C-alpha positions in Angstrom: 19.6 -47.3 -5.0 20.3 -43.7 -5.8 19.6 -42.8 -2.1 22.9 -44.7 -1.2 24.9 -42.5 -3.6 23.8 -39.3 -2.0 24.8 -40.7 1.4 28.2 -41.6 0.1 28.8 -38.2 -1.4 27.8 -36.5 1.8 30.3 -38.6 3.7 33.2 -37.6 1.4 32.5 -33.9 1.8 31.1 -31.3 -0.6 33.1 -30.3 -3.6 34.3 -26.6 -3.6 31.8 -25.8 -6.4 28.8 -26.6 -4.2 30.0 -24.2 -1.4 30.0 -21.3 -3.9 26.5 -22.4 -5.0 25.2 -22.2 -1.5 26.6 -18.7 -1.1 25.1 -17.6 -4.4 21.7 -18.9 -3.2 21.9 -16.9 0.0 22.9 -13.7 -1.9 20.1 -14.3 -4.4 17.5 -14.6 -1.6 18.8 -11.5 0.2 18.7 -9.6 -3.1 15.2 -10.8 -3.8 14.1 -9.7 -0.3 15.6 -6.2 -0.9 13.9 -5.8 -4.2 10.6 -6.9 -2.7 11.1 -4.3 0.1 12.0 -1.3 -2.0 9.6 -1.9 -4.9 6.5 -3.3 -3.1 6.4 -3.0 0.7 7.9 0.5 1.2 5.8 2.4 -1.4 2.6 0.8 -0.1 3.5 1.7 3.4 4.1 5.3 2.2 0.8 5.5 0.5 -1.0 4.1 3.5 0.6 6.7 5.8 -0.3 9.5 3.4 -4.0 8.3 3.3 -4.1 8.1 7.1 -2.9 11.7 7.2 -5.5 12.8 4.7 -8.3 11.2 6.6 -7.0 12.6 9.9 -6.8 16.1 8.5 -10.3 16.3 7.0 -12.3 19.3 8.2 -15.7 20.9 7.5 -15.6 22.8 4.2 -12.9 20.7 2.5 -13.6 19.6 -1.0 -12.9 15.9 -1.6 -13.2 13.1 -4.2 -14.2 9.6 -3.1 -12.9 6.3 -4.4 -16.0 6.0 -6.5 -15.3 9.4 -8.2 -18.0 11.4 -6.4 -16.9 15.0 -5.7 -18.4 16.8 -2.7 -17.9 19.3 0.1 -17.5 18.0 3.7 -20.4 19.3 5.8 -20.2 16.9 8.8 -17.7 14.5 10.3 -17.6 11.9 13.0 -15.2 9.1 13.8 -16.0 6.7 11.0 -18.2 8.7 8.5 -18.1 11.9 6.5 -21.2 13.6 5.1 -20.6 15.2 1.7 -22.8 17.8 0.0 -22.7 16.6 -3.7 -25.3 19.1 -5.0 -27.3 21.9 -3.6 -29.3 20.3 -0.8 -28.1 16.8 -1.6 -26.1 15.0 1.1 -24.4 11.6 1.0 -22.8 9.7 3.8 -19.5 7.9 3.2 -17.0 6.0 5.2 -13.9 8.1 5.8 -11.7 5.3 4.3 -13.3 5.9 0.9 -12.2 9.5 0.6 -9.5 9.3 -2.0 -8.1 12.8 -2.2 -8.6 16.4 -1.1 -9.2 18.9 -3.9 -8.1 22.5 -4.0 -10.7 25.0 -2.8 -13.0 26.2 -5.5 -12.8 23.0 -7.6 -16.5 22.3 -7.3 -17.5 25.8 -8.5 -15.2 25.5 -11.4 -16.8 22.3 -12.7 
């Protein structure tokens, strides 16, 4: 029988308190969306853009560190892969996406 009561209240019109509640819900959702944008989506997009620039700017002779923590010097590049010299005469092939950061020149000699 409670379904009849809801119909009767809807026919009479909504009280003024419920209109304020609807506005509050809309403001709450918009605020939540803004928080999500500024604290999650925007910083992730910025990091992604910086990583694309890093990968696009790789050149022979750069010293880099991979996502796995391997430090090496770039000796060859192609579209998808980079070959790093990790020790004298030791080469390893990695996907470009796994290059985490570029190191300052001379870092490998200082280690």
